[in-house]
C-alpha positions in Angstrom: -39.9 1.5 37.4 -36.8 -1.1 36.7 -38.1 -1.8 33.5 -38.0 2.1 32.5 -34.3 2.4 33.7 -33.6 -0.9 31.8 -34.9 0.4 28.4 -33.1 3.7 29.2 -29.9 1.7 29.7 -30.3 0.0 26.5 -31.3 3.1 24.6 -27.8 4.4 25.4 -25.7 1.6 25.1 -26.8 0.5 21.5 -26.4 4.2 20.9 -29.9 4.8 19.8 -29.9 8.3 21.4 -27.6 10.4 22.8 -29.4 11.5 26.0 -32.3 10.5 27.9 -34.3 13.0 29.4 -36.0 12.0 32.9 -36.7 12.6 36.9 -34.1 12.2 39.2 -33.7 13.5 43.3 -33.5 17.5 43.3 -33.1 19.5 46.5 -35.3 19.7 49.2 -37.1 16.2 48.6 -38.2 17.7 44.9 -38.0 15.9 41.6 -36.1 17.9 39.4 -35.5 17.1 35.6 -32.2 15.6 34.7 -30.0 14.7 31.4 -28.6 10.9 31.4 -25.7 10.4 28.6 -24.4 7.1 29.5 -26.2 3.7 31.2 -24.5 3.8 34.3 -26.3 7.3 35.7 -29.4 5.9 34.1 -30.2 4.5 37.7 -30.6 7.8 38.9 -34.2 7.9 37.3 -37.1 8.3 39.6 -40.7 7.9 39.1 -43.2 8.8 41.6 -46.1 11.5 43.0 -43.0 14.2 43.0 -42.5 13.8 39.2 -45.2 16.2 37.9 -42.8 18.5 35.7 -43.5 18.4 31.7 -40.8 17.1 30.6 -41.7 17.5 26.7 -40.5 21.1 27.4 -36.7 20.1 26.3 -37.8 18.4 23.8 -37.2 21.5 21.2 -34.2 23.1 23.6 -31.2 23.8 21.0 -29.3 23.0 24.0 -30.7 19.0 24.5 -31.0 18.5 20.9 -27.7 19.2 20.2 -26.8 15.5 22.0 -28.3 13.7 18.8 -31.4 11.8 19.1 -33.1 12.1 22.4 -35.1 9.3 24.5 -37.4 11.1 27.3 -39.5 9.4 30.2 -43.2 9.9 29.3 -46.0 9.6 31.7 -49.4 10.5 30.6 -49.1 14.4 30.5 -45.6 14.3 28.5 -47.6 11.8 25.8 -50.1 14.6 25.4 -47.7 17.1 24.9 -46.0 15.2 22.8 -48.5 14.4 19.9 -49.7 18.2 20.4 -46.1 19.3 19.6 -46.1 17.0 16.6 -49.3 18.1 15.2 -47.7 21.4 15.2 -44.9 20.1 13.3 -42.2 20.7 15.5 -41.0 17.5 16.1 -40.7 14.3 14.0 -40.5 10.6 15.3 -37.3 10.0 14.0 -36.1 12.9 16.6 -36.3 11.0 19.9 -37.9 7.9 21.8 -40.7 7.6 24.3 -39.8 5.5 27.0 -43.5 5.3 28.1 -44.4 5.0 32.0 -48.0 4.1 33.4 -49.5 5.9 36.1 -47.7 3.1 38.8 -44.3 3.5 37.3 -44.4 0.6 34.6 -42.7 0.7 31.4 -44.9 0.5 28.2 -43.9 0.5 24.7 -44.7 3.8 22.4 -42.5 3.3 18.9 -44.4 5.8 17.2 -47.0 8.3 17.3 -49.7 6.3 16.9 -49.0 3.9 19.7 -49.2 6.8 21.9 -52.2 7.8 20.3 -53.6 4.2 21.0 -52.0 4.2 24.4 -53.8 7.4 25.2 -57.1 6.5 24.2 -56.8 3.1 25.6 -57.1 5.0 28.9 -60.4 6.7 28.6 -59.1 9.8 30.5 -60.5 13.7 29.7 -57.9 16.5 30.0 -60.8 17.7 32.6 -61.6 15.8 36.0 -64.8 16.3 37.4 -63.0 18.1 40.1 -61.8 20.7 37.5 -65.2 21.2 35.6 -66.7 21.7 39.1 -64.2 24.7 39.2 -65.0 25.8 35.9 -68.7 25.9 37.1 -68.0 28.0 39.7 -66.1 30.6 37.6 -69.3 30.5 35.4 -71.5 31.3 38.2 -70.1 34.5 38.8 -71.1 37.8 37.1 -68.6 38.8 34.7 -67.9 41.6 37.2 -67.0 39.6 39.9 -64.9 37.4 37.6 -63.2 40.3 36.2 -62.4 41.6 39.4 -61.4 38.1 40.6 -58.5 37.9 37.7 -57.6 41.6 38.2 -56.7 40.6 41.5 -54.8 37.4 40.4 -52.9 39.0 37.6 -51.9 41.8 40.1 -49.4 39.8 41.7 -47.7 39.1 38.6 -43.9 40.1 38.5 -43.9 39.7 34.9 -40.7 36.7 35.6 -42.1 34.6 32.7 -42.1 31.1 34.3 -44.9 30.1 33.4 -43.5 30.5 29.6 -40.6 28.6 30.5 -42.4 25.6 31.9 -44.7 25.1 29.2 -44.0 22.7 26.5 -46.3 24.8 24.2 -44.3 27.9 24.2 -41.1 27.1 22.0 -41.3 30.2 19.9 -37.8 31.5 19.5 -38.8 35.0 20.2 -41.9 35.4 22.1 -44.6 38.6 21.7 -42.9 40.0 25.1 -39.7 40.9 23.3 -41.1 42.4 20.3 -40.9 46.2 21.1 -41.2 47.1 17.4 -44.4 48.1 17.9 -44.6 46.9 21.4 -47.3 44.2 21.6 -47.1 44.3 25.7 -45.9 46.4 28.1 -42.8 45.5 30.0 -43.6 46.8 33.5 -45.0 44.6 36.0 -48.5 46.9 36.3 -52.1 46.5 35.8 -52.0 47.1 32.1 -49.1 45.1 31.2 -49.9 42.1 33.5 -53.2 42.2 31.7 -51.8 42.1 28.4 -49.5 39.2 28.9 -51.6 36.8 30.4 -54.4 37.3 27.8 -51.6 37.1 25.0 -50.6 33.6 26.5 -54.3 32.3 27.2 -55.3 33.1 23.3 -51.8 31.6 22.3 -52.6 28.2 24.2 -56.2 27.9 23.2 -56.8 24.0 21.3 -53.4 23.4 22.6 -52.9 23.4 26.3 -53.0 19.8 27.6 -53.4 20.4 31.6 -50.4 19.4 32.6 -50.5 22.6 35.4 -46.8 23.2 35.2 -47.5 26.8 34.7 -49.6 27.0 37.9 -46.9 25.1 39.3 -43.7 27.5 38.2 -45.6 30.7 39.2 -43.8 32.1 42.2 -46.8 34.0 43.4 -49.4 31.2 43.1 -51.5 32.8 40.3 -54.0 29.6 39.4 -53.2 30.1 35.4 -53.9 26.8 34.7 -57.5 27.7 35.9 -57.7 30.1 32.8 -56.3 27.5 30.7 -58.8 25.1 31.8 -61.9 27.3 30.8 -60.3 27.4 27.4 -60.0 23.5 27.1 -63.8 23.2 28.0 -64.8 26.0 25.6 -63.1 24.1 22.7 -64.4 20.9 23.2 -67.6 22.4 23.6 -67.8 24.7 20.8 -65.6 23.0 18.2 -65.4 18.6 19.4 -61.6 19.3 19.9 -59.2 17.9 22.6 -55.2 18.7 22.3 -52.7 16.2 22.5 -54.6 13.4 21.1 -53.2 13.3 17.7 -49.8 13.7 15.7 -51.7 14.9 12.8 -54.8 17.1 14.3 -55.3 20.5 12.7 -55.0 23.5 14.8 -58.6 24.7 16.1 -58.1 28.4 15.6 -56.8 28.3 12.5 -59.2 25.7 10.6 -62.1 26.1 9.1 -65.4 23.9 9.3 -68.6 24.7 7.3 -70.5 22.9 10.4 -68.3 24.9 12.8 -70.8 26.6 15.6 -71.3 30.4 14.4 -73.2 31.3 18.0 -70.9 34.3 18.3 -72.7 35.7 15.8 -75.7 38.1 17.0 
């Protein structure tokens, strides 16, 4: 971590960046995002098992971008999110500097998108672990009625706080579908239909884009396993299209790109 802090101080001292986004001590022993603008405060950065928030969510925030070029502490989930957001033309290499962090807290230099791509590739790390694939298999083993009942029960807990949306790096729209009222796409109240409409829409918009950081589920105050929903989508996208989100800054959108050899097993 010493190398990471040293790099952050260097970027701030030579005015390469106007702010560095990283992890710091929060309340109740939790880690939180902090925004450091001078090198003296860079000593507040931490990195341990508590630091799970995907900081890439701040790269498109006006409140952060107005500081100028950004530095960002980037463990693997953040790296993946950076590449995915870049592939959607939401950030450029000139917008930020990634301060790469290995799983054990060491600094890794990532000067450009290509370096991030190469580092991720070198890890040979899949988006879904064996344990997560087992979770999906357990859901797949249910009947359609059992799965429907399971998700109806989970979604019934939803209070429509949209913490999942706020935490997700891929939810950068300036106007969300839930804020459209002419026509009304999603029912406003937190009831059975409105909750189902919201979560189905949210999952659909993450298909082929989710990098499995898990922030949606961690942010949920009523503990809905939202990332179980998106894990299934990750599995399906990989199986049907051979695509994995967060691996390239120049990848095409899976659901808006046609290839002649795409499977057509949905046609009966």
